[in-house]
C-alpha positions as CSV (number, residue, x, y, z in Angstrom):
1,M,81.4,57.2,73.7
2,C,79.9,57.7,77.1
3,K,82.0,56.9,80.1
4,P,80.4,53.4,80.9
5,C,80.8,52.4,77.3
6,R,84.4,53.6,77.2
7,L,85.2,51.6,80.4
8,A,83.5,48.5,79.1
9,D,85.5,48.7,75.8
10,K,88.7,49.2,77.8
11,L,87.9,46.1,79.9
12,R,87.1,44.1,76.8
13,R,90.4,45.0,75.1
14,R,92.3,44.2,78.3
15,L,90.8,40.8,78.5
16,E,91.4,40.1,74.8
17,D,95.1,41.1,74.9
18,P,96.4,41.1,78.5
19,A,100.1,41.1,77.4
20,G,99.5,44.2,75.2
21,H,97.6,45.9,78.0
22,R,100.5,45.3,80.4
23,A,103.0,46.7,77.9
24,I,100.9,49.9,77.4
25,R,100.6,50.3,81.2
26,R,104.4,49.8,81.7
27,A,105.1,52.4,79.0
28,Y,102.7,54.9,80.5
29,Y,104.2,54.3,84.0
30,A,107.7,54.8,82.7
31,A,106.7,58.1,81.0
32,N,104.9,59.4,84.1
33,I,106.8,57.8,86.9
34,E,106.7,60.6,89.5
35,R,103.0,61.3,88.9
36,E,102.1,57.6,89.2
37,R,104.2,57.2,92.4
38,A,102.5,60.1,94.0
39,R,99.1,58.7,93.0
40,G,100.0,55.3,94.4
41,R,101.2,56.9,97.7
42,K,98.0,58.9,98.0
43,F,95.9,55.8,97.4
44,S,97.8,53.6,99.8
45,R,96.8,56.0,102.6
46,T,93.1,55.4,102.0
47,P,91.1,52.6,103.7
48,A,90.7,50.9,100.3
49,G,94.4,51.1,99.6
50,R,95.3,49.7,103.0
51,A,92.8,46.8,102.5
52,I,94.4,46.0,99.2
53,Q,97.9,46.0,100.8
54,R,96.7,43.7,103.6
55,R,95.2,41.3,101.1
56,A,98.4,41.3,99.0
57,Y,100.5,40.8,102.1
58,R,98.4,37.8,103.3
59,K,98.4,36.3,99.8
60,H,102.2,36.5,99.3
61,R,103.3,36.3,102.9
62,E,105.3,33.0,102.8
63,S,107.1,33.8,99.5
64,N,108.0,37.4,100.8
65,L,109.3,36.0,104.1
66,A,111.3,33.3,102.3
67,R,112.8,35.9,99.9
68,G,113.6,38.2,102.8
69,R,115.3,35.4,104.7
70,A,117.4,34.5,101.6
71,W,118.4,38.1,101.1
72,Y,119.4,38.5,104.8
73,A,121.5,35.3,104.6
74,A,123.3,36.6,101.6
75,N,123.7,40.2,102.9
76,R,123.9,39.7,106.7
77,N,126.9,42.1,107.3
78,H,125.3,44.9,105.1
79,A,121.9,44.5,106.9
80,L,123.6,44.7,110.4
81,A,125.6,47.8,109.3
82,V,122.4,49.5,108.0
83,A,120.5,48.6,111.2
84,R,123.4,50.0,113.4
85,E,123.5,53.2,111.4
86,W,119.7,53.6,111.7
87,K,119.8,53.1,115.5
88,R,122.6,55.7,115.8
89,R,120.6,58.3,113.8
90,N,117.2,57.5,115.5
91,P,117.8,57.0,119.2
92,D,114.2,58.0,120.2
93,N,112.7,55.4,117.8
94,T,115.2,52.8,119.0
95,R,114.2,53.4,122.6
96,W,110.5,53.2,121.6
97,H,110.9,49.9,119.8
98,T,113.0,48.5,122.6
99,R,110.3,49.5,125.1
100,L,107.6,47.9,123.0
101,R,109.6,44.6,122.7
102,R,110.2,44.5,126.4
103,A,106.5,45.1,127.1
104,R,105.5,42.3,124.7
105,R,108.0,39.9,126.4
106,L,106.7,40.7,129.9
107,Q,103.1,40.5,128.6
108,V,102.2,43.8,130.3
109,A,98.7,45.4,130.2
110,G,98.1,48.6,128.2
111,S,100.2,50.9,126.2
112,H,100.6,54.7,125.7
113,S,101.2,56.9,122.8
114,E,104.0,59.3,122.1
115,R,101.5,62.1,122.4
116,E,100.6,61.1,126.0
117,W,104.3,60.9,126.9
118,R,105.0,64.4,125.5
119,A,102.0,65.7,127.5
120,L,103.4,64.1,130.7
121,R,106.8,65.6,130.1
122,R,105.3,69.0,129.5
123,R,103.4,68.7,132.8
124,F,106.8,68.3,134.6
125,Q,108.3,71.0,132.4
126,G,110.8,68.6,130.9
127,R,112.4,67.9,134.3
128,C,112.8,64.7,136.3
129,A,109.7,64.0,138.5
130,Y,111.8,62.8,141.4
131,C,114.7,65.2,141.7
132,G,113.4,68.1,139.6
133,I,116.9,69.1,138.5
134,R,118.0,67.1,135.5
135,P,116.0,66.6,132.3
136,G,113.5,63.8,132.5
137,L,114.2,61.9,129.3
138,H,113.5,58.4,130.6
139,R,110.1,56.7,131.0
140,D,110.0,55.4,134.6
141,H,107.2,53.0,135.5
142,V,106.0,53.9,139.0
143,L,105.0,50.3,139.6
144,P,107.7,48.4,137.7
145,L,106.7,46.2,134.8
146,S,108.6,43.3,136.4
147,R,106.2,43.6,139.5
148,G,103.0,43.6,137.4
149,G,102.8,47.3,136.5
150,S,101.0,48.5,133.4
151,D,102.4,50.4,130.4
152,Y,99.6,53.0,130.6
153,A,100.5,56.7,130.8
154,S,99.0,56.8,134.3
155,N,101.8,54.5,135.5
156,L,104.6,56.7,134.0
157,L,106.7,59.5,135.3
158,P,109.6,61.3,133.4
159,A,112.9,60.6,135.2
160,C,116.5,61.5,134.7
161,Q,119.0,58.7,134.0
162,Y,120.4,58.8,137.5
163,C,117.0,58.5,139.2
164,N,115.7,55.9,136.8
165,S,118.8,53.7,137.2
166,S,118.8,53.9,140.9
167,K,115.1,53.2,141.2
168,H,115.4,50.2,138.8
169,D,112.7,47.7,139.8
170,K,112.1,48.9,143.3
171,L,108.8,50.1,144.6
172,L,108.5,53.9,144.9
173,A,108.1,54.0,148.7
174,Y,111.0,51.7,149.3
175,W,113.3,53.6,146.9
176,R,112.4,57.0,148.4
177,Y,113.2,55.7,151.8
178,R,116.5,54.2,150.7
179,R,117.4,57.4,148.9
180,N,116.1,60.1,151.2
181,G,115.0,58.4,154.5
182,A,118.3,56.7,155.2
183,A,120.4,59.7,154.3
184,H,118.2,61.9,156.4
185,L,118.5,59.5,159.4
186,E,122.2,59.4,159.0
187,A,122.5,63.2,158.9
188,H,120.2,63.4,162.0
189,I,122.5,60.9,163.9
190,R,125.6,62.8,162.9
191,A,124.1,66.1,164.0
192,R,123.4,64.9,167.5
193,P,125.7,66.3,170.2
194,K,128.5,63.8,171.0
195,A,128.4,62.8,174.6
196,P,131.2,60.8,176.2
197,L,130.5,57.1,176.8
198,P,129.5,56.4,180.5
């Protein structure tokens, strides 16, 4: 048989005996499980595979959510333990998800990718942009999110924990004055020669 005729015959047999066709497919899958899983993973990364996944999700969304809620109610302690362990093993991902949730809650404009953040850290050679001494691991928003700042990479600087915590939600100029200006003024006053009171 030519290929179109073979496919038409296969379709006809499948429509005539759907239960038998499912049994044949299950037996083939069980015999070639690794190969079939690899093929499924490869297909799921294609645009057609993603479209099928989206359609299936929309079709069964309510039943899947109900099943998930029922499972969580029955296994709450286990689910919380697994989540705690995942957070412990993935601190970077945990910070990333926390940051996204906070940005959604504050309804801030824009976002940045992990690639942009790594490029920004490379630009400052992995150091804090403010003190230049300690490693800059924290994302500091120059104009804080609580004051209307965006989450674009142009509003970010890498900061150490000390600088990020002390800046908190202050504007950069005010924070720098409080941190450097006031200390400089105090040092200047102390350095003045002491004269006796008149």
